HTML snippet that shows the backbone in 3Dmol.js (N, CA, C, O; Angstrom):
<script src="https://3Dmol.org/build/3Dmol-min.js"></script>
<div id="view" style="width:600px;height:400px;position:relative"></div>
<script>
const pdb = `
ATOM      1  N   MET A   1     -44.963  54.687 -21.569  1.00  0.00           N
ATOM      2  CA  MET A   1     -45.463  53.368 -21.901  1.00  0.00           C
ATOM      3  C   MET A   1     -44.339  52.597 -22.585  1.00  0.00           C
ATOM      4  O   MET A   1     -43.678  53.116 -23.485  1.00  0.00           O
ATOM      5  N   GLY A   2     -44.129  51.368 -22.159  1.00  0.00           N
ATOM      6  CA  GLY A   2     -43.076  50.535 -22.728  1.00  0.00           C
ATOM      7  C   GLY A   2     -43.443  50.000 -24.093  1.00  0.00           C
ATOM      8  O   GLY A   2     -44.581  50.119 -24.548  1.00  0.00           O
ATOM      9  N   LEU A   3     -42.472  49.417 -24.724  1.00  0.00           N
ATOM     10  CA  LEU A   3     -42.664  48.883 -26.071  1.00  0.00           C
ATOM     11  C   LEU A   3     -43.734  47.793 -26.099  1.00  0.00           C
ATOM     12  O   LEU A   3     -44.595  47.791 -26.979  1.00  0.00           O
ATOM     13  N   LEU A   4     -43.682  46.872 -25.146  1.00  0.00           N
ATOM     14  CA  LEU A   4     -44.654  45.773 -25.154  1.00  0.00           C
ATOM     15  C   LEU A   4     -46.075  46.273 -24.895  1.00  0.00           C
ATOM     16  O   LEU A   4     -47.026  45.789 -25.509  1.00  0.00           O
ATOM     17  N   GLU A   5     -46.218  47.232 -23.995  1.00  0.00           N
ATOM     18  CA  GLU A   5     -47.549  47.778 -23.732  1.00  0.00           C
ATOM     19  C   GLU A   5     -48.093  48.518 -24.952  1.00  0.00           C
ATOM     20  O   GLU A   5     -49.281  48.435 -25.262  1.00  0.00           O
ATOM     21  N   ASP A   6     -47.204  49.245 -25.640  1.00  0.00           N
ATOM     22  CA  ASP A   6     -47.605  49.957 -26.850  1.00  0.00           C
ATOM     23  C   ASP A   6     -48.044  48.973 -27.939  1.00  0.00           C
ATOM     24  O   ASP A   6     -49.071  49.182 -28.586  1.00  0.00           O
ATOM     25  N   MET A   7     -47.280  47.915 -28.141  1.00  0.00           N
ATOM     26  CA  MET A   7     -47.645  46.910 -29.141  1.00  0.00           C
ATOM     27  C   MET A   7     -48.948  46.209 -28.763  1.00  0.00           C
ATOM     28  O   MET A   7     -49.764  45.903 -29.633  1.00  0.00           O
ATOM     29  N   ASP A   8     -49.143  45.957 -27.477  1.00  0.00           N
ATOM     30  CA  ASP A   8     -50.372  45.327 -27.017  1.00  0.00           C
ATOM     31  C   ASP A   8     -51.585  46.203 -27.347  1.00  0.00           C
ATOM     32  O   ASP A   8     -52.616  45.696 -27.789  1.00  0.00           O
ATOM     33  N   GLN A   9     -51.467  47.485 -27.136  1.00  0.00           N
ATOM     34  CA  GLN A   9     -52.568  48.405 -27.460  1.00  0.00           C
ATOM     35  C   GLN A   9     -52.845  48.428 -28.957  1.00  0.00           C
ATOM     36  O   GLN A   9     -54.000  48.492 -29.379  1.00  0.00           O
ATOM     37  N   ARG A  10     -51.787  48.374 -29.759  1.00  0.00           N
ATOM     38  CA  ARG A  10     -51.973  48.386 -31.212  1.00  0.00           C
ATOM     39  C   ARG A  10     -52.642  47.106 -31.703  1.00  0.00           C
ATOM     40  O   ARG A  10     -53.503  47.154 -32.581  1.00  0.00           O
ATOM     41  N   VAL A  11     -52.253  45.964 -31.142  1.00  0.00           N
ATOM     42  CA  VAL A  11     -52.818  44.682 -31.573  1.00  0.00           C
ATOM     43  C   VAL A  11     -54.284  44.579 -31.184  1.00  0.00           C
ATOM     44  O   VAL A  11     -55.066  43.933 -31.882  1.00  0.00           O
ATOM     45  N   LYS A  12     -54.664  45.206 -30.085  1.00  0.00           N
ATOM     46  CA  LYS A  12     -56.064  45.156 -29.654  1.00  0.00           C
ATOM     47  C   LYS A  12     -56.999  45.835 -30.649  1.00  0.00           C
ATOM     48  O   LYS A  12     -58.209  45.615 -30.605  1.00  0.00           O
ATOM     49  N   LYS A  13     -56.456  46.654 -31.542  1.00  0.00           N
ATOM     50  CA  LYS A  13     -57.264  47.313 -32.572  1.00  0.00           C
ATOM     51  C   LYS A  13     -57.582  46.376 -33.737  1.00  0.00           C
ATOM     52  O   LYS A  13     -58.457  46.672 -34.551  1.00  0.00           O
ATOM     53  N   PHE A  14     -56.878  45.252 -33.821  1.00  0.00           N
ATOM     54  CA  PHE A  14     -57.050  44.326 -34.937  1.00  0.00           C
ATOM     55  C   PHE A  14     -58.431  43.684 -34.907  1.00  0.00           C
ATOM     56  O   PHE A  14     -58.933  43.293 -33.853  1.00  0.00           O
ATOM     57  N   GLY A  15     -59.023  43.586 -36.072  1.00  0.00           N
ATOM     58  CA  GLY A  15     -60.242  42.821 -36.242  1.00  0.00           C
ATOM     59  C   GLY A  15     -59.892  41.425 -36.729  1.00  0.00           C
ATOM     60  O   GLY A  15     -58.717  41.077 -36.847  1.00  0.00           O
ATOM     61  N   LEU A  16     -60.905  40.633 -37.010  1.00  0.00           N
ATOM     62  CA  LEU A  16     -60.679  39.259 -37.450  1.00  0.00           C
ATOM     63  C   LEU A  16     -59.901  39.205 -38.767  1.00  0.00           C
ATOM     64  O   LEU A  16     -59.001  38.378 -38.917  1.00  0.00           O
ATOM     65  N   ILE A  17     -60.233  40.063 -39.703  1.00  0.00           N
ATOM     66  CA  ILE A  17     -59.548  40.058 -41.001  1.00  0.00           C
ATOM     67  C   ILE A  17     -58.085  40.441 -40.829  1.00  0.00           C
ATOM     68  O   ILE A  17     -57.213  39.865 -41.479  1.00  0.00           O
ATOM     69  N   ASP A  18     -57.807  41.417 -39.953  1.00  0.00           N
ATOM     70  CA  ASP A  18     -56.421  41.811 -39.707  1.00  0.00           C
ATOM     71  C   ASP A  18     -55.613  40.657 -39.126  1.00  0.00           C
ATOM     72  O   ASP A  18     -54.471  40.431 -39.528  1.00  0.00           O
ATOM     73  N   VAL A  19     -56.193  39.934 -38.191  1.00  0.00           N
ATOM     74  CA  VAL A  19     -55.496  38.792 -37.581  1.00  0.00           C
ATOM     75  C   VAL A  19     -55.228  37.719 -38.625  1.00  0.00           C
ATOM     76  O   VAL A  19     -54.130  37.165 -38.671  1.00  0.00           O
ATOM     77  N   LYS A  20     -56.209  37.418 -39.457  1.00  0.00           N
ATOM     78  CA  LYS A  20     -56.030  36.391 -40.486  1.00  0.00           C
ATOM     79  C   LYS A  20     -54.985  36.819 -41.524  1.00  0.00           C
ATOM     80  O   LYS A  20     -54.206  35.991 -41.994  1.00  0.00           O
ATOM     81  N   LEU A  21     -54.967  38.100 -41.879  1.00  0.00           N
ATOM     82  CA  LEU A  21     -53.945  38.586 -42.811  1.00  0.00           C
ATOM     83  C   LEU A  21     -52.554  38.475 -42.197  1.00  0.00           C
ATOM     84  O   LEU A  21     -51.598  38.123 -42.888  1.00  0.00           O
ATOM     85  N   ALA A  22     -52.433  38.768 -40.917  1.00  0.00           N
ATOM     86  CA  ALA A  22     -51.143  38.624 -40.232  1.00  0.00           C
ATOM     87  C   ALA A  22     -50.710  37.155 -40.212  1.00  0.00           C
ATOM     88  O   ALA A  22     -49.523  36.859 -40.346  1.00  0.00           O
ATOM     89  N   GLN A  23     -51.653  36.245 -40.046  1.00  0.00           N
ATOM     90  CA  GLN A  23     -51.332  34.821 -40.097  1.00  0.00           C
ATOM     91  C   GLN A  23     -50.859  34.417 -41.486  1.00  0.00           C
ATOM     92  O   GLN A  23     -49.945  33.603 -41.621  1.00  0.00           O
ATOM     93  N   CYS A  24     -51.473  34.979 -42.511  1.00  0.00           N
ATOM     94  CA  CYS A  24     -51.039  34.692 -43.887  1.00  0.00           C
ATOM     95  C   CYS A  24     -49.614  35.194 -44.118  1.00  0.00           C
ATOM     96  O   CYS A  24     -48.811  34.518 -44.761  1.00  0.00           O
ATOM     97  N   VAL A  25     -49.306  36.367 -43.598  1.00  0.00           N
ATOM     98  CA  VAL A  25     -47.951  36.902 -43.735  1.00  0.00           C
ATOM     99  C   VAL A  25     -46.951  35.957 -43.082  1.00  0.00           C
ATOM    100  O   VAL A  25     -45.897  35.678 -43.653  1.00  0.00           O
ATOM    101  N   ALA A  26     -47.272  35.467 -41.897  1.00  0.00           N
ATOM    102  CA  ALA A  26     -46.375  34.533 -41.203  1.00  0.00           C
ATOM    103  C   ALA A  26     -46.184  33.258 -42.017  1.00  0.00           C
ATOM    104  O   ALA A  26     -45.073  32.734 -42.107  1.00  0.00           O
ATOM    105  N   MET A  27     -47.261  32.764 -42.606  1.00  0.00           N
ATOM    106  CA  MET A  27     -47.167  31.557 -43.417  1.00  0.00           C
ATOM    107  C   MET A  27     -46.285  31.797 -44.646  1.00  0.00           C
ATOM    108  O   MET A  27     -45.442  30.963 -44.977  1.00  0.00           O
ATOM    109  N   PHE A  28     -46.476  32.922 -45.313  1.00  0.00           N
ATOM    110  CA  PHE A  28     -45.678  33.214 -46.494  1.00  0.00           C
ATOM    111  C   PHE A  28     -44.210  33.450 -46.133  1.00  0.00           C
ATOM    112  O   PHE A  28     -43.324  33.064 -46.896  1.00  0.00           O
ATOM    113  N   LEU A  29     -43.940  34.072 -44.995  1.00  0.00           N
ATOM    114  CA  LEU A  29     -42.558  34.228 -44.559  1.00  0.00           C
ATOM    115  C   LEU A  29     -41.915  32.870 -44.292  1.00  0.00           C
ATOM    116  O   LEU A  29     -40.745  32.660 -44.610  1.00  0.00           O
ATOM    117  N   ALA A  30     -42.674  31.957 -43.714  1.00  0.00           N
ATOM    118  CA  ALA A  30     -42.155  30.607 -43.493  1.00  0.00           C
ATOM    119  C   ALA A  30     -41.844  29.922 -44.824  1.00  0.00           C
ATOM    120  O   ALA A  30     -40.832  29.231 -44.941  1.00  0.00           O
ATOM    121  N   LEU A  31     -42.699  30.107 -45.820  1.00  0.00           N
ATOM    122  CA  LEU A  31     -42.439  29.527 -47.143  1.00  0.00           C
ATOM    123  C   LEU A  31     -41.207  30.136 -47.795  1.00  0.00           C
ATOM    124  O   LEU A  31     -40.435  29.432 -48.447  1.00  0.00           O
ATOM    125  N   ILE A  32     -41.019  31.442 -47.623  1.00  0.00           N
ATOM    126  CA  ILE A  32     -39.842  32.112 -48.176  1.00  0.00           C
ATOM    127  C   ILE A  32     -38.578  31.560 -47.531  1.00  0.00           C
ATOM    128  O   ILE A  32     -37.592  31.293 -48.219  1.00  0.00           O
ATOM    129  N   ILE A  33     -38.604  31.390 -46.210  1.00  0.00           N
ATOM    130  CA  ILE A  33     -37.444  30.845 -45.507  1.00  0.00           C
ATOM    131  C   ILE A  33     -37.169  29.416 -45.974  1.00  0.00           C
ATOM    132  O   ILE A  33     -36.015  29.032 -46.163  1.00  0.00           O
ATOM    133  N   ALA A  34     -38.224  28.638 -46.156  1.00  0.00           N
ATOM    134  CA  ALA A  34     -38.044  27.255 -46.622  1.00  0.00           C
ATOM    135  C   ALA A  34     -37.444  27.223 -48.025  1.00  0.00           C
ATOM    136  O   ALA A  34     -36.662  26.325 -48.339  1.00  0.00           O
ATOM    137  N   LYS A  35     -37.796  28.185 -48.868  1.00  0.00           N
ATOM    138  CA  LYS A  35     -37.221  28.235 -50.221  1.00  0.00           C
ATOM    139  C   LYS A  35     -35.766  28.704 -50.186  1.00  0.00           C
ATOM    140  O   LYS A  35     -34.940  28.232 -50.967  1.00  0.00           O
ATOM    141  N   LEU A  36     -35.454  29.632 -49.279  1.00  0.00           N
ATOM    142  CA  LEU A  36     -34.091  30.156 -49.203  1.00  0.00           C
ATOM    143  C   LEU A  36     -33.130  29.167 -48.546  1.00  0.00           C
ATOM    144  O   LEU A  36     -31.940  29.148 -48.861  1.00  0.00           O
ATOM    145  N   ILE A  37     -33.650  28.344 -47.630  1.00  0.00           N
ATOM    146  CA  ILE A  37     -32.820  27.358 -46.933  1.00  0.00           C
ATOM    147  C   ILE A  37     -33.427  25.981 -47.199  1.00  0.00           C
ATOM    148  O   ILE A  37     -34.131  25.449 -46.341  1.00  0.00           O
ATOM    149  N   PRO A  38     -33.171  25.399 -48.358  1.00  0.00           N
ATOM    150  CA  PRO A  38     -33.823  24.129 -48.711  1.00  0.00           C
ATOM    151  C   PRO A  38     -33.451  22.974 -47.783  1.00  0.00           C
ATOM    152  O   PRO A  38     -34.205  22.007 -47.678  1.00  0.00           O
ATOM    153  N   GLY A  39     -32.306  23.057 -47.111  1.00  0.00           N
ATOM    154  CA  GLY A  39     -31.901  21.992 -46.208  1.00  0.00           C
ATOM    155  C   GLY A  39     -32.844  21.823 -45.029  1.00  0.00           C
ATOM    156  O   GLY A  39     -32.902  20.747 -44.433  1.00  0.00           O
ATOM    157  N   ILE A  40     -33.581  22.866 -44.685  1.00  0.00           N
ATOM    158  CA  ILE A  40     -34.497  22.795 -43.538  1.00  0.00           C
ATOM    159  C   ILE A  40     -35.637  21.822 -43.795  1.00  0.00           C
ATOM    160  O   ILE A  40     -36.215  21.281 -42.852  1.00  0.00           O
ATOM    161  N   MET A  41     -35.966  21.595 -45.062  1.00  0.00           N
ATOM    162  CA  MET A  41     -37.062  20.690 -45.373  1.00  0.00           C
ATOM    163  C   MET A  41     -36.654  19.220 -45.271  1.00  0.00           C
ATOM    164  O   MET A  41     -37.496  18.330 -45.391  1.00  0.00           O
ATOM    165  N   HIS A  42     -35.381  18.969 -45.054  1.00  0.00           N
ATOM    166  CA  HIS A  42     -34.916  17.596 -44.887  1.00  0.00           C
ATOM    167  C   HIS A  42     -34.992  17.133 -43.436  1.00  0.00           C
ATOM    168  O   HIS A  42     -34.642  15.995 -43.123  1.00  0.00           O
ATOM    169  N   LEU A  43     -35.449  18.016 -42.554  1.00  0.00           N
ATOM    170  CA  LEU A  43     -35.632  17.634 -41.152  1.00  0.00           C
ATOM    171  C   LEU A  43     -36.788  16.651 -41.032  1.00  0.00           C
ATOM    172  O   LEU A  43     -37.694  16.624 -41.865  1.00  0.00           O
ATOM    173  N   SER A  44     -36.735  15.863 -39.998  1.00  0.00           N
ATOM    174  CA  SER A  44     -37.823  14.919 -39.731  1.00  0.00           C
ATOM    175  C   SER A  44     -39.113  15.691 -39.442  1.00  0.00           C
ATOM    176  O   SER A  44     -39.083  16.773 -38.855  1.00  0.00           O
ATOM    177  N   ILE A  45     -40.226  15.129 -39.855  1.00  0.00           N
ATOM    178  CA  ILE A  45     -41.529  15.765 -39.627  1.00  0.00           C
ATOM    179  C   ILE A  45     -41.797  15.955 -38.141  1.00  0.00           C
ATOM    180  O   ILE A  45     -42.542  16.854 -37.750  1.00  0.00           O
ATOM    181  N   TRP A  46     -41.193  15.113 -37.317  1.00  0.00           N
ATOM    182  CA  TRP A  46     -41.447  15.184 -35.868  1.00  0.00           C
ATOM    183  C   TRP A  46     -40.864  16.443 -35.248  1.00  0.00           C
ATOM    184  O   TRP A  46     -41.360  16.897 -34.217  1.00  0.00           O
ATOM    185  N   TRP A  47     -39.824  17.023 -35.846  1.00  0.00           N
ATOM    186  CA  TRP A  47     -39.330  18.317 -35.370  1.00  0.00           C
ATOM    187  C   TRP A  47     -40.404  19.384 -35.548  1.00  0.00           C
ATOM    188  O   TRP A  47     -40.630  20.201 -34.656  1.00  0.00           O
ATOM    189  N   PHE A  48     -41.058  19.373 -36.694  1.00  0.00           N
ATOM    190  CA  PHE A  48     -42.105  20.360 -36.957  1.00  0.00           C
ATOM    191  C   PHE A  48     -43.320  20.126 -36.064  1.00  0.00           C
ATOM    192  O   PHE A  48     -43.931  21.082 -35.585  1.00  0.00           O
ATOM    193  N   VAL A  49     -43.671  18.869 -35.840  1.00  0.00           N
ATOM    194  CA  VAL A  49     -44.792  18.543 -34.950  1.00  0.00           C
ATOM    195  C   VAL A  49     -44.481  19.012 -33.531  1.00  0.00           C
ATOM    196  O   VAL A  49     -45.333  19.603 -32.868  1.00  0.00           O
ATOM    197  N   GLY A  50     -43.269  18.749 -33.073  1.00  0.00           N
ATOM    198  CA  GLY A  50     -42.870  19.171 -31.731  1.00  0.00           C
ATOM    199  C   GLY A  50     -42.886  20.675 -31.571  1.00  0.00           C
ATOM    200  O   GLY A  50     -43.353  21.186 -30.553  1.00  0.00           O
ATOM    201  N   LEU A  51     -42.383  21.389 -32.563  1.00  0.00           N
ATOM    202  CA  LEU A  51     -42.401  22.852 -32.504  1.00  0.00           C
ATOM    203  C   LEU A  51     -43.824  23.394 -32.559  1.00  0.00           C
ATOM    204  O   LEU A  51     -44.136  24.380 -31.891  1.00  0.00           O
ATOM    205  N   ALA A  52     -44.681  22.766 -33.341  1.00  0.00           N
ATOM    206  CA  ALA A  52     -46.080  23.200 -33.407  1.00  0.00           C
ATOM    207  C   ALA A  52     -46.759  23.021 -32.050  1.00  0.00           C
ATOM    208  O   ALA A  52     -47.496  23.898 -31.597  1.00  0.00           O
ATOM    209  N   ILE A  53     -46.509  21.892 -31.409  1.00  0.00           N
ATOM    210  CA  ILE A  53     -47.099  21.651 -30.084  1.00  0.00           C
ATOM    211  C   ILE A  53     -46.540  22.644 -29.073  1.00  0.00           C
ATOM    212  O   ILE A  53     -47.281  23.177 -28.248  1.00  0.00           O
ATOM    213  N   LEU A  54     -45.237  22.891 -29.136  1.00  0.00           N
ATOM    214  CA  LEU A  54     -44.612  23.837 -28.219  1.00  0.00           C
ATOM    215  C   LEU A  54     -45.200  25.241 -28.376  1.00  0.00           C
ATOM    216  O   LEU A  54     -45.429  25.935 -27.385  1.00  0.00           O
ATOM    217  N   CYS A  55     -45.443  25.654 -29.611  1.00  0.00           N
ATOM    218  CA  CYS A  55     -46.013  26.976 -29.871  1.00  0.00           C
ATOM    219  C   CYS A  55     -47.502  27.045 -29.537  1.00  0.00           C
ATOM    220  O   CYS A  55     -48.059  28.139 -29.442  1.00  0.00           O
ATOM    221  N   THR A  56     -48.143  25.911 -29.360  1.00  0.00           N
ATOM    222  CA  THR A  56     -49.573  25.871 -29.061  1.00  0.00           C
ATOM    223  C   THR A  56     -49.862  25.987 -27.570  1.00  0.00           C
ATOM    224  O   THR A  56     -50.972  26.354 -27.187  1.00  0.00           O
ATOM    225  N   ILE A  57     -48.896  25.687 -26.737  1.00  0.00           N
ATOM    226  CA  ILE A  57     -49.143  25.580 -25.295  1.00  0.00           C
ATOM    227  C   ILE A  57     -49.694  26.874 -24.702  1.00  0.00           C
ATOM    228  O   ILE A  57     -50.741  26.843 -24.056  1.00  0.00           O
ATOM    229  N   LYS A  58     -49.027  28.005 -24.897  1.00  0.00           N
ATOM    230  CA  LYS A  58     -49.474  29.250 -24.270  1.00  0.00           C
ATOM    231  C   LYS A  58     -50.835  29.709 -24.793  1.00  0.00           C
ATOM    232  O   LYS A  58     -51.708  30.015 -23.981  1.00  0.00           O
ATOM    233  N   PRO A  59     -51.060  29.772 -26.111  1.00  0.00           N
ATOM    234  CA  PRO A  59     -52.393  30.178 -26.556  1.00  0.00           C
ATOM    235  C   PRO A  59     -53.492  29.244 -26.040  1.00  0.00           C
ATOM    236  O   PRO A  59     -54.581  29.706 -25.701  1.00  0.00           O
ATOM    237  N   PHE A  60     -53.224  27.956 -25.979  1.00  0.00           N
ATOM    238  CA  PHE A  60     -54.203  27.009 -25.453  1.00  0.00           C
ATOM    239  C   PHE A  60     -54.512  27.322 -23.997  1.00  0.00           C
ATOM    240  O   PHE A  60     -55.673  27.320 -23.589  1.00  0.00           O
ATOM    241  N   TYR A  61     -53.473  27.590 -23.214  1.00  0.00           N
ATOM    242  CA  TYR A  61     -53.662  27.905 -21.803  1.00  0.00           C
ATOM    243  C   TYR A  61     -54.473  29.193 -21.647  1.00  0.00           C
ATOM    244  O   TYR A  61     -55.416  29.239 -20.857  1.00  0.00           O
ATOM    245  N   VAL A  62     -54.115  30.226 -22.385  1.00  0.00           N
ATOM    246  CA  VAL A  62     -54.812  31.514 -22.283  1.00  0.00           C
ATOM    247  C   VAL A  62     -56.281  31.353 -22.691  1.00  0.00           C
ATOM    248  O   VAL A  62     -57.170  31.894 -22.034  1.00  0.00           O
ATOM    249  N   PHE A  63     -56.532  30.617 -23.764  1.00  0.00           N
ATOM    250  CA  PHE A  63     -57.894  30.461 -24.263  1.00  0.00           C
ATOM    251  C   PHE A  63     -58.769  29.713 -23.291  1.00  0.00           C
ATOM    252  O   PHE A  63     -59.912  30.113 -23.069  1.00  0.00           O
ATOM    253  N   TRP A  64     -58.270  28.631 -22.696  1.00  0.00           N
ATOM    254  CA  TRP A  64     -59.107  27.751 -21.880  1.00  0.00           C
ATOM    255  C   TRP A  64     -59.071  28.037 -20.388  1.00  0.00           C
ATOM    256  O   TRP A  64     -60.067  27.803 -19.704  1.00  0.00           O
ATOM    257  N   PHE A  65     -57.957  28.536 -19.860  1.00  0.00           N
ATOM    258  CA  PHE A  65     -57.817  28.585 -18.407  1.00  0.00           C
ATOM    259  C   PHE A  65     -57.673  29.977 -17.823  1.00  0.00           C
ATOM    260  O   PHE A  65     -57.961  30.157 -16.640  1.00  0.00           O
ATOM    261  N   GLU A  66     -57.247  30.964 -18.583  1.00  0.00           N
ATOM    262  CA  GLU A  66     -57.045  32.291 -18.033  1.00  0.00           C
ATOM    263  C   GLU A  66     -58.342  33.071 -18.052  1.00  0.00           C
ATOM    264  O   GLU A  66     -59.096  33.020 -19.024  1.00  0.00           O
ATOM    265  N   GLU A  67     -58.596  33.788 -16.981  1.00  0.00           N
ATOM    266  CA  GLU A  67     -59.862  34.544 -16.867  1.00  0.00           C
ATOM    267  C   GLU A  67     -59.665  35.988 -17.244  1.00  0.00           C
ATOM    268  O   GLU A  67     -60.615  36.770 -17.209  1.00  0.00           O
TER     269      GLU A  67
END
`;
const viewer = $3Dmol.createViewer("view");
viewer.addModel(pdb, "pdb");
viewer.setStyle({}, {cartoon: {color: "spectrum"}});
viewer.zoomTo();
viewer.render();
</script>
């Protein structure tokens, strides 16, 4: 079994609380990076909006259109 298949099987064991905790970890890591690299916060808000939209495309497609 390849690495991606193994990780996929492990993630399927996650419950709702596990997923939300993983999201919190990602948020806190983003805050840590923002504190370590303060220059990143001087970017235009539209860069962050664009990246958020870009990261939303695949989950949106999977949720609404994939069977």
